[in-house]
C-alpha positions as CSV (number, residue, x, y, z in Angstrom):
1,M,197.6,15.6,-57.7
2,P,193.7,14.9,-57.8
3,P,191.4,17.8,-57.2
4,E,189.9,18.0,-53.8
5,F,186.0,17.9,-53.6
6,D,184.0,19.7,-51.1
7,T,182.1,16.8,-49.2
8,D,180.4,19.0,-46.6
9,F,176.7,18.6,-47.2
10,D,173.9,18.4,-44.7
11,P,171.4,16.3,-46.6
12,R,168.5,17.0,-44.3
13,H,166.9,13.6,-45.2
14,G,163.2,13.8,-46.1
15,E,163.0,17.5,-45.7
16,L,162.0,20.0,-48.6
17,V,164.9,22.5,-48.9
18,D,164.8,25.5,-51.0
19,V,167.7,25.6,-53.6
20,S,166.3,28.8,-55.3
21,P,162.9,30.4,-55.4
22,L,161.6,27.8,-58.1
23,L,163.7,24.7,-57.1
24,R,163.7,22.6,-54.2
25,R,165.3,19.4,-53.1
26,I,164.6,16.4,-50.9
27,V,167.3,13.9,-50.3
28,C,166.3,10.2,-49.8
29,N,168.0,8.4,-46.9
30,N,169.8,5.9,-49.2
31,P,173.5,6.7,-49.0
32,S,176.0,4.8,-50.9
33,K,179.0,5.1,-53.1
34,Y,176.8,6.0,-55.9
35,T,174.4,8.4,-54.2
36,F,176.7,10.2,-51.8
37,H,174.3,11.1,-48.9
38,G,171.3,10.0,-50.7
39,T,169.3,10.3,-54.0
40,G,168.6,14.1,-54.5
41,T,165.0,14.5,-55.9
42,Y,164.3,18.0,-57.4
43,V,160.8,19.7,-57.1
44,I,160.4,22.6,-59.7
45,G,157.9,25.1,-59.3
46,H,155.1,25.4,-56.6
47,G,151.4,24.1,-57.0
48,D,151.5,22.1,-60.3
49,V,155.4,20.9,-60.3
50,A,157.7,18.8,-62.2
51,V,159.7,16.1,-60.2
52,V,163.2,15.3,-61.4
53,D,164.6,12.2,-60.4
54,P,161.8,10.8,-58.0
55,G,164.2,8.3,-56.4
56,P,163.8,4.9,-55.2
57,R,160.6,3.2,-54.0
58,D,161.4,4.1,-50.2
59,P,158.2,4.6,-48.4
60,D,159.7,7.4,-46.1
61,H,160.9,9.3,-49.4
62,V,157.6,8.9,-51.1
63,E,155.7,10.2,-48.1
64,A,158.0,13.2,-48.0
65,L,157.5,13.9,-51.6
66,L,153.7,13.7,-51.0
67,R,154.0,16.1,-48.1
68,A,155.9,18.4,-50.3
69,R,152.8,18.9,-52.5
70,R,150.9,20.3,-49.6
């Protein structure tokens, strides 16, 4: 019997969500069989940050990332 996966996840598209004190996530609204609810972009740190997987060239997602800098 295959394992069951927890698929309960509120992506809060376009919103910066704290994952831990130094890690935040923004999910792009591009759900698919490959991205689940959307591409998860991770922002490490505050001020000068590192961005992991900036995601697609989606204007709303790019704007959400730029807002996150402020």
